[in-house]
ZAKOL-897879 format. One record per residue (C-alpha): z, x, y. Coordinates in steps of 0.001 Angstrom, whole numbers, plus 500000, padded with zeros to 6 digits. Last residue first. Layout:
REM residues N
<zz Z; xx X; yy Y>
...
This chain:
REM residues 361
<zz 608686; xx 505110; yy 013617>
<zz 605770; xx 503512; yy 015482>
<zz 603690; xx 506667; yy 015768>
<zz 602174; xx 507415; yy 019164>
<zz 598462; xx 508004; yy 018579>
<zz 596251; xx 510863; yy 019715>
<zz 592879; xx 511957; yy 021070>
<zz 593091; xx 515199; yy 023031>
<zz 590444; xx 516440; yy 025451>
<zz 589859; xx 519851; yy 027032>
<zz 588083; xx 520544; yy 030314>
<zz 586076; xx 523775; yy 030655>
<zz 587713; xx 526485; yy 032722>
<zz 586181; xx 528916; yy 035225>
<zz 585298; xx 525762; yy 037120>
<zz 582367; xx 523545; yy 038114>
<zz 579445; xx 524724; yy 035987>
<zz 581597; xx 526443; yy 033355>
<zz 579183; xx 525344; yy 030591>
<zz 580605; xx 521800; yy 030825>
<zz 581222; xx 521805; yy 027082>
<zz 584205; xx 519528; yy 026573>
<zz 586717; xx 521476; yy 024481>
<zz 588095; xx 519435; yy 021618>
<zz 591207; xx 518042; yy 020000>
<zz 590868; xx 515067; yy 017659>
<zz 592994; xx 512726; yy 015530>
<zz 596420; xx 513905; yy 016661>
<zz 599418; xx 511936; yy 015414>
<zz 602467; xx 511998; yy 017692>
<zz 605873; xx 511471; yy 016064>
<zz 605856; xx 515119; yy 014956>
<zz 605960; xx 516408; yy 018588>
<zz 602868; xx 517668; yy 020371>
<zz 601654; xx 520863; yy 022053>
<zz 598243; xx 521029; yy 023720>
<zz 595321; xx 523099; yy 024888>
<zz 593818; xx 525437; yy 027430>
<zz 593663; xx 529185; yy 026727>
<zz 590463; xx 529257; yy 024689>
<zz 588335; xx 532377; yy 025046>
<zz 585420; xx 533837; yy 026997>
<zz 584930; xx 537435; yy 028155>
<zz 581414; xx 537827; yy 029553>
<zz 578701; xx 538688; yy 027050>
<zz 576145; xx 536252; yy 028460>
<zz 576827; xx 535484; yy 032090>
<zz 579125; xx 533517; yy 034383>
<zz 579339; xx 535154; yy 037788>
<zz 581573; xx 538230; yy 037766>
<zz 585202; xx 539174; yy 037099>
<zz 585996; xx 535484; yy 036577>
<zz 586905; xx 535707; yy 032891>
<zz 585820; xx 532536; yy 031149>
<zz 587941; xx 529676; yy 029847>
<zz 587839; xx 526728; yy 027430>
<zz 585590; xx 528299; yy 024819>
<zz 583270; xx 526115; yy 022701>
<zz 583170; xx 526490; yy 018929>
<zz 580408; xx 524557; yy 017120>
<zz 581185; xx 524553; yy 013407>
<zz 584833; xx 525502; yy 013924>
<zz 585271; xx 522678; yy 016483>
<zz 588341; xx 523782; yy 018394>
<zz 590977; xx 522438; yy 020748>
<zz 594222; xx 524277; yy 019935>
<zz 597096; xx 521994; yy 018986>
<zz 600444; xx 523782; yy 018930>
<zz 602994; xx 521857; yy 016877>
<zz 606634; xx 521099; yy 017680>
<zz 609508; xx 520416; yy 015299>
<zz 611070; xx 523820; yy 015921>
<zz 612090; xx 526519; yy 013434>
<zz 609091; xx 528679; yy 014276>
<zz 607624; xx 527719; yy 017660>
<zz 608371; xx 531152; yy 019125>
<zz 606307; xx 532580; yy 016276>
<zz 603165; xx 531201; yy 017891>
<zz 603489; xx 533765; yy 020682>
<zz 600111; xx 532976; yy 022246>
<zz 597562; xx 535681; yy 021650>
<zz 596531; xx 538000; yy 024463>
<zz 594244; xx 536879; yy 027273>
<zz 596684; xx 537407; yy 030150>
<zz 597075; xx 541085; yy 029325>
<zz 593329; xx 541715; yy 029090>
<zz 592856; xx 545141; yy 027523>
<zz 591589; xx 543801; yy 024208>
<zz 590202; xx 540246; yy 024509>
<zz 587115; xx 541173; yy 022470>
<zz 583952; xx 539099; yy 022843>
<zz 582360; xx 537574; yy 019727>
<zz 583045; xx 533932; yy 020539>
<zz 584711; xx 532660; yy 017360>
<zz 586433; xx 535757; yy 015969>
<zz 586852; xx 536983; yy 019549>
<zz 589148; xx 534015; yy 020154>
<zz 591891; xx 535727; yy 018188>
<zz 595100; xx 533698; yy 018110>
<zz 593132; xx 530534; yy 018826>
<zz 595475; xx 529594; yy 021656>
<zz 594787; xx 532827; yy 023532>
<zz 597225; xx 532890; yy 026443>
<zz 596990; xx 531531; yy 029988>
<zz 598774; xx 528383; yy 028736>
<zz 596640; xx 526058; yy 030886>
<zz 597463; xx 522413; yy 030328>
<zz 598775; xx 519732; yy 028034>
<zz 602145; xx 518853; yy 026513>
<zz 602721; xx 515628; yy 024567>
<zz 606251; xx 514700; yy 023514>
<zz 607374; xx 511316; yy 022187>
<zz 611034; xx 510465; yy 022652>
<zz 613898; xx 510094; yy 020185>
<zz 616511; xx 512448; yy 021655>
<zz 615326; xx 515111; yy 019217>
<zz 611856; xx 514902; yy 020754>
<zz 613196; xx 515397; yy 024280>
<zz 615349; xx 518345; yy 023216>
<zz 612370; xx 519997; yy 021495>
<zz 610313; xx 519661; yy 024669>
<zz 612939; xx 521362; yy 026841>
<zz 613581; xx 524188; yy 024395>
<zz 609836; xx 524766; yy 023987>
<zz 609233; xx 524934; yy 027740>
<zz 612091; xx 527364; yy 028289>
<zz 610883; xx 529551; yy 025413>
<zz 607312; xx 529527; yy 026744>
<zz 608385; xx 530733; yy 030168>
<zz 610680; xx 533354; yy 028672>
<zz 607851; xx 534663; yy 026477>
<zz 605477; xx 534947; yy 029434>
<zz 608206; xx 536765; yy 031375>
<zz 608856; xx 539151; yy 028466>
<zz 605381; xx 540594; yy 028845>
<zz 606271; xx 542263; yy 032149>
<zz 603018; xx 542923; yy 033989>
<zz 602467; xx 539217; yy 034683>
<zz 599156; xx 538062; yy 036182>
<zz 598475; xx 534908; yy 034188>
<zz 601543; xx 532716; yy 034457>
<zz 601800; xx 529293; yy 032811>
<zz 600161; xx 526143; yy 034140>
<zz 601747; xx 523128; yy 032491>
<zz 601663; xx 519320; yy 032578>
<zz 604168; xx 517784; yy 030175>
<zz 603991; xx 514090; yy 029267>
<zz 607263; xx 512687; yy 027949>
<zz 606352; xx 509386; yy 026283>
<zz 609479; xx 507273; yy 026353>
<zz 611113; xx 505093; yy 023722>
<zz 611909; xx 501394; yy 023986>
<zz 609239; xx 500141; yy 021580>
<zz 606923; xx 499227; yy 024483>
<zz 606604; xx 502870; yy 025527>
<zz 607732; xx 503930; yy 028996>
<zz 605993; xx 506892; yy 030664>
<zz 608092; xx 509831; yy 031792>
<zz 606453; xx 512810; yy 033502>
<zz 607791; xx 516300; yy 032836>
<zz 606226; xx 518844; yy 035179>
<zz 605648; xx 522559; yy 034740>
<zz 606292; xx 525351; yy 037164>
<zz 605232; xx 528720; yy 038541>
<zz 605831; xx 530533; yy 041811>
<zz 603798; xx 533510; yy 042936>
<zz 601996; xx 535808; yy 040495>
<zz 601008; xx 538150; yy 043314>
<zz 604230; xx 538189; yy 045359>
<zz 606177; xx 538135; yy 042083>
<zz 604806; xx 541612; yy 041403>
<zz 607334; xx 542824; yy 043999>
<zz 609808; xx 542805; yy 041120>
<zz 611612; xx 539728; yy 039758>
<zz 608710; xx 538404; yy 037716>
<zz 608702; xx 534664; yy 037134>
<zz 610818; xx 532236; yy 035075>
<zz 609514; xx 528661; yy 035230>
<zz 610648; xx 526023; yy 037706>
<zz 610809; xx 522468; yy 036364>
<zz 609300; xx 519655; yy 038447>
<zz 610502; xx 516159; yy 037533>
<zz 608793; xx 512833; yy 036957>
<zz 609942; xx 509233; yy 036891>
<zz 609038; xx 505709; yy 035736>
<zz 605308; xx 506245; yy 035393>
<zz 603495; xx 503070; yy 034389>
<zz 600224; xx 503415; yy 032537>
<zz 596690; xx 504081; yy 033816>
<zz 597594; xx 507750; yy 034045>
<zz 597584; xx 510669; yy 036454>
<zz 599211; xx 514114; yy 036457>
<zz 598443; xx 516672; yy 039174>
<zz 599409; xx 520333; yy 039294>
<zz 599793; xx 522395; yy 042429>
<zz 598416; xx 524576; yy 045184>
<zz 599352; xx 525668; yy 048677>
<zz 597746; xx 529069; yy 049197>
<zz 597900; xx 530979; yy 052478>
<zz 595276; xx 533587; yy 053221>
<zz 592788; xx 535107; yy 050798>
<zz 591803; xx 537519; yy 053565>
<zz 588019; xx 537788; yy 054010>
<zz 586855; xx 541341; yy 054758>
<zz 590415; xx 542629; yy 054382>
<zz 590859; xx 541425; yy 050813>
<zz 593705; xx 540780; yy 051399>
<zz 596053; xx 539619; yy 054139>
<zz 597823; xx 537130; yy 051873>
<zz 599460; xx 534446; yy 054025>
<zz 602726; xx 533495; yy 052305>
<zz 602526; xx 531357; yy 049159>
<zz 603344; xx 527746; yy 048375>
<zz 603237; xx 527599; yy 044579>
<zz 603053; xx 525105; yy 041735>
<zz 603523; xx 522188; yy 044082>
<zz 603997; xx 519038; yy 042054>
<zz 601845; xx 515915; yy 042094>
<zz 602594; xx 512619; yy 040376>
<zz 600211; xx 509789; yy 039574>
<zz 599909; xx 506110; yy 038694>
<zz 596203; xx 505374; yy 038729>
<zz 593806; xx 503303; yy 040828>
<zz 590511; xx 505229; yy 040846>
<zz 589932; xx 508554; yy 039119>
<zz 587534; xx 509860; yy 041767>
<zz 589858; xx 508917; yy 044620>
<zz 592742; xx 510567; yy 042802>
<zz 590765; xx 513808; yy 042498>
<zz 589717; xx 513892; yy 046158>
<zz 593215; xx 513018; yy 047373>
<zz 594668; xx 515879; yy 045345>
<zz 591978; xx 518194; yy 046690>
<zz 593212; xx 517879; yy 050262>
<zz 590930; xx 520483; yy 051865>
<zz 592579; xx 523208; yy 053949>
<zz 589352; xx 525273; yy 053938>
<zz 589685; xx 525905; yy 050197>
<zz 590756; xx 529546; yy 050352>
<zz 592984; xx 528883; yy 053365>
<zz 594988; xx 526361; yy 051374>
<zz 596324; xx 522902; yy 052189>
<zz 596580; xx 520792; yy 049029>
<zz 594912; xx 522740; yy 046285>
<zz 594644; xx 521426; yy 042711>
<zz 595006; xx 524425; yy 040439>
<zz 595896; xx 522337; yy 037362>
<zz 594966; xx 518851; yy 036212>
<zz 596622; xx 516601; yy 033627>
<zz 594864; xx 513292; yy 033000>
<zz 595932; xx 510360; yy 030841>
<zz 594240; xx 507214; yy 029534>
<zz 590811; xx 508808; yy 029691>
<zz 587694; xx 507118; yy 031084>
<zz 585834; xx 510362; yy 030350>
<zz 583224; xx 509576; yy 033007>
<zz 585940; xx 509671; yy 035654>
<zz 586703; xx 513314; yy 034874>
<zz 583077; xx 514444; yy 035069>
<zz 582512; xx 512477; yy 038267>
<zz 585589; xx 514014; yy 039890>
<zz 584517; xx 517528; yy 038950>
<zz 581091; xx 516876; yy 040468>
<zz 582711; xx 515565; yy 043657>
<zz 584930; xx 518654; yy 043803>
<zz 581785; xx 520787; yy 043485>
<zz 580068; xx 518990; yy 046358>
<zz 583187; xx 519319; yy 048496>
<zz 583453; xx 523050; yy 047786>
<zz 579737; xx 523600; yy 048386>
<zz 579978; xx 521977; yy 051811>
<zz 583209; xx 523701; yy 052777>
<zz 581651; xx 527064; yy 051860>
<zz 581639; xx 529583; yy 048991>
<zz 585253; xx 528914; yy 047991>
<zz 587451; xx 531717; yy 049259>
<zz 588429; xx 535147; yy 047867>
<zz 585130; xx 536201; yy 046303>
<zz 584259; xx 539631; yy 044918>
<zz 585198; xx 539872; yy 041260>
<zz 587783; xx 542029; yy 039481>
<zz 589978; xx 539154; yy 038339>
<zz 592028; xx 539089; yy 041547>
<zz 588790; xx 539176; yy 043577>
<zz 587366; xx 536023; yy 042011>
<zz 583782; xx 535547; yy 040834>
<zz 581574; xx 532528; yy 041484>
<zz 578018; xx 531957; yy 040214>
<zz 579109; xx 529330; yy 037652>
<zz 581043; xx 527399; yy 040288>
<zz 584660; xx 528395; yy 040553>
<zz 585725; xx 527007; yy 043915>
<zz 587302; xx 523635; yy 043134>
<zz 590802; xx 525072; yy 043060>
<zz 589978; xx 526421; yy 039580>
<zz 589763; xx 522905; yy 038109>
<zz 592236; xx 523645; yy 035329>
<zz 591436; xx 520625; yy 033220>
<zz 593331; xx 518338; yy 030847>
<zz 591921; xx 515117; yy 029444>
<zz 594128; xx 512778; yy 027427>
<zz 592836; xx 510069; yy 025130>
<zz 594779; xx 507263; yy 023471>
<zz 594709; xx 505486; yy 020107>
<zz 597206; xx 502628; yy 019843>
<zz 599937; xx 502547; yy 017176>
<zz 602791; xx 502677; yy 019689>
<zz 601899; xx 501123; yy 023018>
<zz 602130; xx 502602; yy 026517>
<zz 603848; xx 500533; yy 029185>
<zz 601940; xx 498553; yy 031830>
<zz 603586; xx 498274; yy 035252>
<zz 601198; xx 500336; yy 037390>
<zz 602173; xx 500573; yy 041057>
<zz 600816; xx 503864; yy 042300>
<zz 602271; xx 507136; yy 043548>
<zz 605399; xx 508612; yy 041966>
<zz 607393; xx 511025; yy 044102>
<zz 608758; xx 514034; yy 042257>
<zz 612353; xx 514900; yy 041439>
<zz 612982; xx 518639; yy 041633>
<zz 614712; xx 520091; yy 038599>
<zz 614176; xx 523583; yy 040040>
<zz 613700; xx 524133; yy 043763>
<zz 610572; xx 525863; yy 045035>
<zz 610857; xx 529620; yy 045132>
<zz 610579; xx 531503; yy 048379>
<zz 608577; xx 534281; yy 049977>
<zz 608577; xx 533978; yy 053782>
<zz 610990; xx 536879; yy 054281>
<zz 609128; xx 539253; yy 051971>
<zz 605713; xx 538327; yy 053337>
<zz 606898; xx 538490; yy 056970>
<zz 608571; xx 541889; yy 056438>
<zz 605371; xx 543271; yy 054918>
<zz 603425; xx 541926; yy 057900>
<zz 605866; xx 543422; yy 060428>
<zz 605694; xx 546779; yy 058680>
<zz 601897; xx 546727; yy 058765>
<zz 601945; xx 545767; yy 062443>
<zz 604427; xx 548536; yy 063260>
<zz 602381; xx 551110; yy 061321>
<zz 599188; xx 549954; yy 063036>
<zz 600853; xx 550227; yy 066461>
<zz 602106; xx 553714; yy 065604>
<zz 598588; xx 554775; yy 064655>
<zz 597109; xx 553308; yy 067845>
<zz 599772; xx 555055; yy 069951>
<zz 599103; xx 558345; yy 068143>
<zz 595359; xx 557963; yy 068648>
<zz 595870; xx 557326; yy 072348>
<zz 598193; xx 560298; yy 072653>
<zz 595670; xx 562552; yy 070886>
<zz 592891; xx 561382; yy 073192>
<zz 595034; xx 562218; yy 076235>
<zz 595802; xx 565662; yy 074858>
<zz 592135; xx 566253; yy 074107>
<zz 591191; xx 565219; yy 077645>
<zz 593912; xx 567404; yy 079144>
<zz 592764; xx 570383; yy 077049>
<zz 589196; xx 569900; yy 078272>
């Protein structure tokens, strides 16, 4: 009996040591594999458009965080307190991407800025979502930048989130002369392994009057524990945009700010954002003394939120707010900014649309 117990104890000890070694090896892999993508990275331009934009013309821009194609209305995400870590299935993912593509194409916009477009991720069955979006939009000049290229996340254990390769896509019917990826500040602690890399892109479109339209596509951090990181990201973005305007260019920024662009969305949607770090008000004061204006998409008579919390399938009383929107320079006149009410059928974000004119002065 004692021999049997001793043998069992040795086996358990060996198993325990093996688990410790495996856990250590995994932690080492994550730390070693973690990397930041280079700053000021020139991006490849796809397409062959030669038409410049025109001053005095009215244009539309549609921006949408497509939620890596997984966030149907019945989807919840484990990092937000939900249950899912992958898209429901390859079939549902492809059907949802097709629906997103149809919605975008129906807008017939002049410019598109998309976020959370996966390229080769475990969570989306290694589907090339960039190709799917470009196919839906037709012949467009476009640029794609990796937002993050993460190590394999071995969590949740029942269905590990895996490796995520995801980015932001900009497309237009006008000529793109160049585009650059700018790295944003991120957390320096181990929290960086959750928030991953972050960036924005600056895409240059010639205007017939000799200036350039600098189109910014952004996806700022959501899961920061250090509030100064969100401020540093916004400060870098503002400094960059202000410099472009002061050099004589037009500036239009669109995307997911991951902050409340209405200041207090609960006043419009009746659900408090208290306790949600990512859902706090944008630091509007950081724009003081600049020439830039924040444009939050809102119809006061019929307010529609741009984002829902993904802690559960979409339901009445769930946290909703507006985190998607725009920033423009004074030489850009905005005639409309609105949230397109898709009722969160395809993503945890609704698309937002800006109608604007480049001033000829």
